N, C-alpha and C positions, 0 to 999 in steps of 0.2 A: 199466796195460794200454791199449795204443793203441785208439782207438776205430774200429770197422769203418765205412768210408764207405758211403754209399747205394749208390754204383756197385759196391762190392765185395759188398754184400748182394744187390743184383739179380743180379750175375753168378753167385754161389753158388746162387741159387734157380733161374736158367736151367740151371745145370750140373747140378743135381739133378734137374730136370724132364726133361732129355735122357737122364740115366743111367737114370731110372726109366721112360723111354718114356711119359710122361704126355702126355695130349691137351693141345694147345695151349690155354692160358688167359691172359688179361691178367696183367701183372704186379700184384701187390697194390698198393693205393693208396699205401702208404708208401714203397715202392720203384718207383714207376712214373715213368719220365721225363717231364719237363714240356716240355723242349725237345729238339731234335735234337741240340744239343751235349751235353746230359746223356745222351741215348741212346748217343752215342759214347763217352762215358766208361764207361758200363756195357758196351758191346760189347768195349772194349779189355780191360777187366778179364775179361770172360768168355772172350775169345780166349787170354788167358794161361793160364786153367784147361783150355783144350781142347788147347793146344800140346803137352803130354806124349804124348797119345794120337793127335793128328792131324798132328803134325810142324810144320815151319816154315811160316810164311806165305810162299807163293810167288806171290801176286798179289791181286788184288781183283776183286769183281763190283760192277756197278752195277745197282741196282734201280730201277724205276719211271722209266725213260727215255721212255716213250711214254704217250700219254693213255689207251690201252686198259688198261695195267697200273695207271696211277694210279686210274683209275675203279674197277678191281678191288678195291682196298684203300682207296679213300677218302682218298688223300694226294696233294698237288699238286706235289711236288718229288722229284727222285731221292734215293737214299740208297746208301751204299757198305757193302760188307761184305768180309771177308777169304777167300780160297781157300787152304786147306792142302794141304800136299805130299802127304799120304796120300789126298786126295780127288781126284787128278788121274788120270783114265783115257783111253785112246786108243782112237778108233774102229777096227774094230767092238768095242764094249765090251759086257760083260755085267756087271750088278750084281745083288746079292740084295735081294729085297724086304724080307727080314727084317732087313736093316741099316738100314730107316727105318721111321718110324711111318706116313708116307704120302709117297710119292716123286712128285715132278713133275718134268717136263723142260721147259726153256724153249729155244727156238731162237734162237741168237745169233751174231754175229761176235765172234771173240776176237782179241785183239792180243798179239803177243810183242813186248817191247821190246828194242831193240839199244843203246839209250843211256839214261843216266839222264834224269830230269826233276826236277832238284833244287827243293826248296821256294824257293830263292833266286831261280828264274827265274819264278815266278808273278808276275802272273796270265798264264795261258797262253791262247792261241786255237787254232783248228785248225792254222794254219801252224806255230805254235810247237812242236806236239807232233809233226808228221808226220815230222821228221827222226829222231825216236826210234823210229819203228815198223819193226822188222825184218821182221815178217811178219803176215799175216792168216790166219784159218783158220775154217771153220765149226765151231760147237760147241754142245753142250747144256750149259746149267747145270742141275744137279740141286738141286732144292730139297725140303725136308721141312717142310712146314707143320704137322705133327703133327695134321692133321685140324681145323685152325682153322675157326671159324665167321665167314665173311667178312661176314655181315649186321651184325657188331657188333665190327669189328676197329679197334684203336687202333694205327696203324702205328708210332708211336714205340717201342712195345714190340717190334714185329717188328725194327725197326733195331737195338734193343739185343741181340736174339737173332741177331746176326750177320747179319741181313737173310735168315735162313732158309737160307744156303748150305749144301749138303750134298756138294758136290763139283762136278766138270766132266767132260765128254767132250769130247776135241779131235780134229778132223779134220786132214787133211794141211795143213801150213803152206805158204802162198803168199808167197814172198819177192819175186816180181815183182807184187805187189799193186797197184802203181800203174798197170799196163797191163791189169789184169784187170776194169777197168770202174768205174763210178761208182755212187753211190747205195746201197750196202749198208745196209739197216736204215734208210732215209732218214727213217722217222718217230722214230728214236731220237736225240732232241736234235739232229735235223737231218741227222747223220752220225755214223758211229762215231768219227771223230777229234773231234768235238764232245764226245762223251761221254768220251773220253779226256782232253781238256782239262778237262772239268768235274771229273773225278776228280783229277787232278794239282792243281787249285786247292783243291778240298776238303781233300786231304791237306796241302797246304801251309799251310792254315789252321790245321792242328793240329800243325804243326811236323814233318810227315812228308814223305816223298818216294817216288817211284817209281824203281826201280832196273832197270838193264839185266838182261834175262833174265826179268823179271817178265811174268806174264800178266794181261791185263786183259779181263774179260767186259764187252762194251759195252752190254748190256741186251737184253731180250727183244723179239723182233720180233712175236710173237704172244702170245696169253694162255696161261698155264701149262696143260700137258696132264698130267693125273695118270695113273699107270701102275699095273697090277696084274701079279701073276706070270703069266708067259707072254706078256705084251705085248712087242711090238717097235716101236720108233720109228726113223723115217728122215726125213731132211730134206735137200734139195739147195739149195744157194745158188748161184745163176747166177754163174759167174765164179770161185767159190771151191771147188766140189765138193760132196761129199755127206758125210753122217755117219750112223752107225747105232748103236742101242743096244737091247739086249735086257734084260729083268728076269725073273730067275729065282726 
């Protein structure tokens, strides 16, 4: 009988915790990731378990692109997670609180790719990814922290848990984004395109690549806002437009 790997055991643990809607707790010591690379091994195994119910991976989110978000969880570098097909909503969107343990919204700039960013092209910089950007749009990332205790949070375990992505809400796409202004989310690794370049390089380091049509969430501009039934969230991005979300 083949031995089950540490990554597979961690993925199964995470899958069952989500299925049973358990409060977030750190992974047990024997399956806790020691490095970000190990966390990504676990994340990929977890994503494979989620795919039958959440659909195909249609893009990625980048977590912790700003100092405020890094301070929030006590980790000093970005991390990536997948966005699944069934989690994509369009503004004005409505989601049910019952579908989450604890839902949070993060205000972001999203990118829609019009060309591939192959692993063979790495390392990428801002200019190297700009030509692959078909559109920018205002967006909310939906996160489910399952009521985590932030006072004692081990972020590598969060990375293994698909960086807590629970969906996205997208605003209207701007294909004329080059003339819409500069500096969107300027705290986010300097510029949204810097965040995109970071992601392309991080994926290339694992033998993966970004494809035309994919969505990239470039990181939260402000700290996460947690929402309750009956709440409405709205945000206006200068030059990009606004976005709305209600929680039922």
